[in-house]
C-alpha positions as CSV (number, residue, x, y, z in Angstrom):
1,M,0.3,-0.3,0.3
2,T,1.8,3.0,-1.1
3,A,1.5,6.2,1.8
4,T,-0.4,9.2,1.9
5,V,1.4,12.0,0.5
6,I,1.3,15.1,2.8
7,Q,1.3,18.2,1.0
8,A,2.6,21.0,3.3
9,D,3.8,24.9,2.7
10,A,6.6,24.1,4.7
11,V,8.4,21.6,6.3
12,I,11.1,21.7,9.1
13,V,13.9,18.9,10.5
14,G,14.7,19.4,13.7
15,A,12.5,20.0,16.7
16,G,15.4,21.7,19.0
17,P,15.1,25.6,19.7
18,V,15.8,26.9,16.3
19,G,13.2,24.8,14.7
20,L,10.6,25.5,17.1
21,F,11.1,29.2,16.8
22,Q,11.6,28.6,13.2
23,A,8.0,27.4,13.5
24,F,6.9,30.9,14.6
25,Q,8.7,33.1,12.4
26,L,7.1,31.0,9.8
27,G,3.8,31.1,11.0
28,L,3.9,34.8,11.5
29,Q,4.5,34.9,7.5
30,D,1.4,33.1,7.6
31,I,2.9,29.3,6.8
32,R,2.2,26.3,8.3
33,C,4.7,23.5,9.0
34,H,5.3,20.2,9.8
35,L,8.3,19.4,12.2
36,I,10.4,16.3,12.3
37,D,12.8,15.0,14.7
38,A,14.3,11.9,15.1
39,L,14.3,12.3,19.2
40,P,10.6,11.2,21.0
41,H,10.0,15.0,22.7
42,V,10.9,18.4,21.2
43,G,14.0,20.5,22.4
44,G,16.7,18.9,21.0
45,Q,20.3,19.2,22.5
46,C,18.8,21.7,25.1
47,I,16.8,18.9,26.3
48,E,18.7,16.2,25.8
49,L,22.3,18.2,26.7
50,Y,20.8,20.8,29.0
51,A,18.0,20.2,30.2
52,D,18.8,21.5,33.8
53,K,21.4,23.4,33.1
54,P,21.4,27.4,33.4
55,I,21.4,29.1,30.5
56,Y,22.3,33.4,30.8
57,D,22.5,34.6,27.2
58,I,18.9,34.4,25.9
59,P,17.5,38.1,24.9
60,A,15.4,39.2,27.9
61,I,15.7,36.5,30.0
62,P,18.6,36.6,32.5
63,L,18.4,32.4,33.2
64,C,16.5,29.5,32.3
65,T,17.4,26.2,32.1
66,G,17.2,24.4,28.8
67,R,13.9,22.9,29.7
68,E,12.2,26.3,30.8
69,L,13.5,27.7,27.0
70,V,12.1,25.2,25.4
71,A,8.8,25.3,27.5
72,Q,8.4,28.9,26.4
73,L,9.4,28.4,23.0
74,Q,6.7,25.7,22.6
75,T,4.1,28.0,24.4
76,Q,5.0,31.0,21.9
77,V,4.5,28.6,18.9
78,Q,0.8,27.3,20.2
79,P,-0.9,29.9,18.0
80,F,0.3,28.4,14.5
81,A,-0.1,24.3,15.8
82,P,2.8,23.2,14.0
83,T,2.0,19.6,13.6
84,L,5.2,16.8,15.3
85,H,6.4,14.1,13.7
86,L,8.5,12.7,16.2
87,N,10.9,9.4,16.6
88,Q,11.7,9.6,13.1
89,E,14.4,10.9,10.9
90,V,14.1,12.4,7.5
91,T,16.4,9.7,5.3
92,E,15.6,11.4,1.4
93,V,15.0,14.6,0.4
94,E,14.7,15.4,-3.3
95,R,13.5,18.5,-5.3
96,L,11.2,18.0,-7.9
97,E,10.5,19.1,-11.6
98,D,7.5,21.7,-10.2
99,A,10.1,22.8,-7.9
100,S,8.5,21.5,-4.6
101,I,10.8,19.1,-2.2
102,S,9.8,15.7,-1.5
103,V,10.6,14.7,2.1
104,T,10.5,11.2,3.0
105,T,11.2,9.8,6.7
106,S,12.9,6.4,8.3
107,T,9.0,5.2,9.3
108,G,8.0,5.7,5.3
109,Q,5.9,9.0,6.2
110,H,6.3,11.1,2.9
111,F,6.0,15.1,2.7
112,V,5.7,17.2,-0.6
113,C,6.5,20.8,0.6
114,K,7.0,24.3,-0.9
115,V,9.8,25.1,1.4
116,L,12.3,22.6,3.3
117,V,14.2,24.2,6.1
118,I,16.7,22.1,8.2
119,A,17.2,22.9,11.7
120,A,19.1,19.7,12.3
121,G,21.6,21.3,14.8
122,V,24.4,18.9,15.1
123,G,22.6,16.2,13.4
124,A,19.8,13.7,14.1
125,F,20.2,12.0,18.4
126,Q,21.4,8.9,18.0
127,A,21.1,6.2,21.3
128,R,24.6,4.9,22.3
129,K,24.5,1.4,21.5
130,L,25.8,-1.5,24.3
131,A,29.2,-2.8,23.4
132,V,28.7,-6.1,24.5
133,E,28.4,-9.3,21.9
134,G,24.8,-10.4,21.0
135,A,23.3,-7.2,22.3
136,R,22.6,-5.8,18.7
137,A,20.8,-9.4,17.6
138,L,18.3,-8.8,20.5
139,E,17.7,-4.8,20.3
140,G,14.2,-4.5,19.9
141,T,13.3,-7.6,21.6
142,H,15.4,-7.7,24.6
143,V,17.4,-4.3,24.6
144,H,15.9,-1.5,24.3
145,Y,17.4,1.8,24.3
146,R,14.3,4.0,25.4
147,L,12.2,2.8,28.4
148,G,8.7,3.7,25.9
149,D,5.8,1.6,27.3
150,A,6.6,0.0,30.5
151,S,4.0,-2.1,30.4
152,R,5.3,-4.4,28.0
153,F,7.6,-5.6,30.7
154,A,5.1,-6.9,33.0
155,G,6.2,-9.9,35.0
156,Q,9.9,-9.9,34.2
157,D,13.2,-8.9,35.5
158,V,14.4,-5.7,34.2
159,L,17.8,-4.3,34.3
160,V,18.4,-0.5,33.5
161,L,22.2,0.7,32.9
162,G,23.3,4.2,33.1
163,G,24.4,6.7,35.7
164,E,22.1,9.6,34.2
165,E,18.9,11.2,34.9
166,S,17.1,9.0,32.2
167,A,18.1,5.7,33.5
168,V,17.1,7.0,37.2
169,A,13.9,7.9,36.2
170,A,13.2,5.0,34.1
171,A,13.8,2.6,37.2
172,L,11.8,4.5,38.9
173,K,8.9,4.4,36.7
174,L,9.0,0.8,36.3
175,T,8.6,0.2,40.1
176,L,5.6,2.4,40.3
177,E,4.1,0.1,37.5
178,A,0.3,-1.3,38.8
179,H,1.6,-4.2,36.9
180,G,4.8,-4.0,36.5
181,P,8.0,-6.1,36.1
182,R,9.0,-9.0,38.7
183,S,12.1,-7.2,39.5
184,V,13.5,-3.7,38.4
185,T,17.4,-3.5,38.8
186,L,19.7,-0.1,38.3
187,M,22.9,-1.2,37.1
188,H,25.6,1.9,37.1
189,R,29.9,1.3,36.8
190,R,30.1,3.2,40.0
191,D,27.7,4.3,43.0
192,V,27.4,7.7,41.5
193,F,24.4,9.3,39.5
194,T,23.6,12.6,37.9
195,A,20.4,13.4,38.3
196,D,17.4,15.9,39.8
197,P,17.9,15.9,43.4
198,V,14.6,14.7,43.4
199,L,14.9,11.9,41.6
200,L,18.0,10.6,43.5
201,Q,16.3,11.0,46.4
202,A,13.6,8.8,45.5
203,M,16.0,6.5,43.7
204,R,17.4,6.0,47.1
205,D,14.3,5.7,49.5
206,A,13.5,2.8,46.2
207,V,16.8,0.7,47.2
208,A,16.0,1.2,51.1
209,N,12.7,-0.3,50.6
210,G,13.5,-3.0,48.4
211,T,11.1,-2.1,45.5
212,L,14.6,-1.3,43.3
213,Q,17.7,-3.0,43.6
214,L,20.7,-1.6,42.7
215,Q,23.8,-3.1,41.1
216,I,27.2,-2.0,40.7
217,G,29.4,-2.8,37.9
218,Q,29.5,-3.6,34.2
219,P,28.1,-5.7,31.7
220,T,30.5,-7.9,30.3
221,G,28.2,-10.3,28.9
222,L,24.2,-11.7,27.3
223,F,23.0,-14.7,28.5
224,A,20.4,-15.7,25.7
225,T,19.2,-19.3,24.6
226,E,16.9,-19.1,20.8
227,G,16.8,-15.4,21.1
228,Q,15.6,-14.9,24.2
229,L,17.6,-13.1,27.3
230,H,17.4,-14.8,30.5
231,A,20.4,-13.5,31.9
232,L,23.4,-10.5,32.3
233,Q,26.8,-11.5,33.2
234,I,28.1,-8.6,34.9
235,A,31.9,-7.3,35.8
236,I,32.3,-6.0,39.4
237,P,34.2,-3.8,41.6
238,D,36.4,-6.0,43.0
239,G,37.2,-7.7,40.1
240,N,34.9,-10.6,40.2
241,T,32.1,-11.1,37.6
242,L,28.4,-12.3,38.7
243,E,25.6,-13.7,36.7
244,R,22.2,-11.7,37.2
245,P,18.5,-12.8,35.8
246,A,17.2,-10.6,33.2
247,Q,15.0,-11.1,30.3
248,Q,14.9,-7.5,29.6
249,L,17.6,-5.0,29.2
250,I,17.0,-1.1,29.0
251,A,20.6,0.5,28.2
252,C,20.2,4.6,28.8
253,L,24.0,5.1,27.8
254,G,23.0,8.9,26.4
255,L,22.7,10.0,23.0
256,S,25.9,11.2,20.2
257,P,24.4,13.1,17.2
258,K,25.1,11.8,13.6
259,L,25.2,13.9,10.8
260,G,23.2,10.5,9.0
261,P,21.6,11.5,5.4
262,I,21.7,14.9,5.3
263,S,25.3,14.6,3.5
264,Q,23.2,12.5,0.8
265,W,20.8,15.1,0.0
266,G,23.5,16.8,-2.7
267,L,23.3,19.6,-0.7
268,V,27.1,21.6,-0.7
269,M,28.6,21.4,2.5
270,E,31.5,22.5,4.3
271,R,33.2,20.8,7.0
272,K,30.2,19.3,7.7
273,Q,27.9,22.0,7.8
274,L,25.3,23.3,4.9
275,V,26.6,26.6,3.0
276,V,24.4,29.0,3.5
277,N,23.9,32.6,2.0
278,T,23.0,35.1,4.3
279,E,20.5,36.9,2.8
280,T,17.5,34.3,3.7
281,F,19.8,31.5,4.9
282,A,19.0,29.4,1.8
283,T,21.4,26.8,0.7
284,D,22.7,26.2,-2.7
285,V,19.1,24.1,-3.8
286,P,16.1,26.5,-4.3
287,S,13.6,26.5,-1.5
288,I,15.6,24.3,0.7
289,F,17.5,26.7,3.9
290,A,19.4,25.7,6.6
291,V,19.3,27.4,10.4
292,G,21.2,27.2,13.4
293,D,24.5,25.2,13.7
294,I,23.9,23.0,10.9
295,N,25.2,25.7,8.6
296,T,28.0,27.3,7.9
297,Y,28.8,31.2,6.5
298,P,31.8,33.5,7.3
299,G,31.2,34.9,10.7
300,K,29.0,32.0,11.8
301,K,28.7,31.7,15.4
302,K,27.0,28.6,17.0
303,L,24.5,30.4,19.3
304,I,21.0,30.0,19.8
305,L,20.2,33.4,19.7
306,C,22.3,33.6,16.7
307,G,19.8,30.8,15.0
308,F,16.7,32.9,16.3
309,H,18.0,35.4,14.2
310,E,18.5,33.0,10.8
311,A,15.3,31.8,11.6
312,T,13.6,34.7,11.3
313,L,15.3,35.7,7.7
314,A,14.7,32.1,6.5
315,A,11.0,33.3,7.3
316,F,11.0,36.1,5.2
317,G,12.7,34.1,2.3
318,A,10.0,31.2,2.6
319,A,7.5,33.7,2.2
320,A,8.4,34.6,-1.3
321,I,8.2,31.0,-2.7
322,V,5.2,30.3,-0.6
323,H,3.3,33.6,-1.5
324,P,4.7,34.5,-4.5
325,T,2.0,37.1,-5.5
326,R,1.9,38.8,-1.7
327,K,4.9,41.4,-1.2
328,T,6.6,40.2,2.0
329,L,6.1,43.4,4.0
330,L,8.1,44.1,7.3
331,Q,5.5,44.2,10.2
332,Y,5.6,44.3,14.0
333,T,3.7,42.4,16.4
334,T,3.3,45.4,18.7
335,T,0.8,47.2,16.2
336,S,0.0,44.9,13.1
337,S,-3.8,44.1,13.1
338,E,-2.7,41.1,10.4
339,L,0.3,39.7,12.5
340,H,-2.4,39.9,15.4
341,R,-5.0,38.0,13.7
342,L,-2.3,34.8,12.9
343,L,-1.7,35.2,16.5
344,G,-5.1,35.0,17.8
345,I,-5.2,38.0,19.4
346,A,-8.4,39.4,20.3
């Protein structure tokens, strides 16, 4: 069965801060858009790398965390209701004969849009894989890199591997499932975890009351029979190894950005970045723009606030393509009745 083609004015690749603000700026130009991101949530680097760390250089916001910035951007873009397509990667981009852009994702979704804006930061974030023999063959059935639907682990021994907040949060969530796993174990190479203090205290309390088991060590082997995981071999700090029952392993080892298929889209690149002009931040392919850390030009600075500026000018460039018969005017949200209409302000 052929997938339904989604017709769109604009598609944005990347739902980080710059991608979200790009959707807002396109909205001010009366352009509705679809946002695609490889992560299962919006926020990009802000959420994955410094969700709770301070940011001091956003104009008029003396201090906010990455999580707070993303929340504010989501609130700001709400009037334009961009459609989100998460947990999928753009795999193919092609300019068609009628000057529109064909976009295909890893889940088989197919878009045809008038303009494409690439706001992919340093690339698509992908889970760091478990470097233990046999892990790849068990991916998706017994080895996982995200918690997902916790109910699927009911009645099983689950081991969560990692020392960051994602691992601690996943382990705690499993302990709270009404019909949850038979046992939940949190494992890290040392008894040091990085997470919100409230979360850490909840984890220690769960260990103390026996609802969560804590294992210090590193996995060195997987024991599986006919594709069914039943135990892990673990190296512990005293130099010995032990075997621990587990039918499911959730490895929260962090994410790393990969440039991925972008390099195959036929766009001019320089040092793994897309070359753009600084008038509209268009690439060398008509109707394709690039904003944020993915682009390069003389004087480029990889700052969120610079990405916001780039997104603004890219929106004006996109407007000339999406609305070719309209005169693209500079209007101010303070006074423009047209912008107030678009923003839904009475």
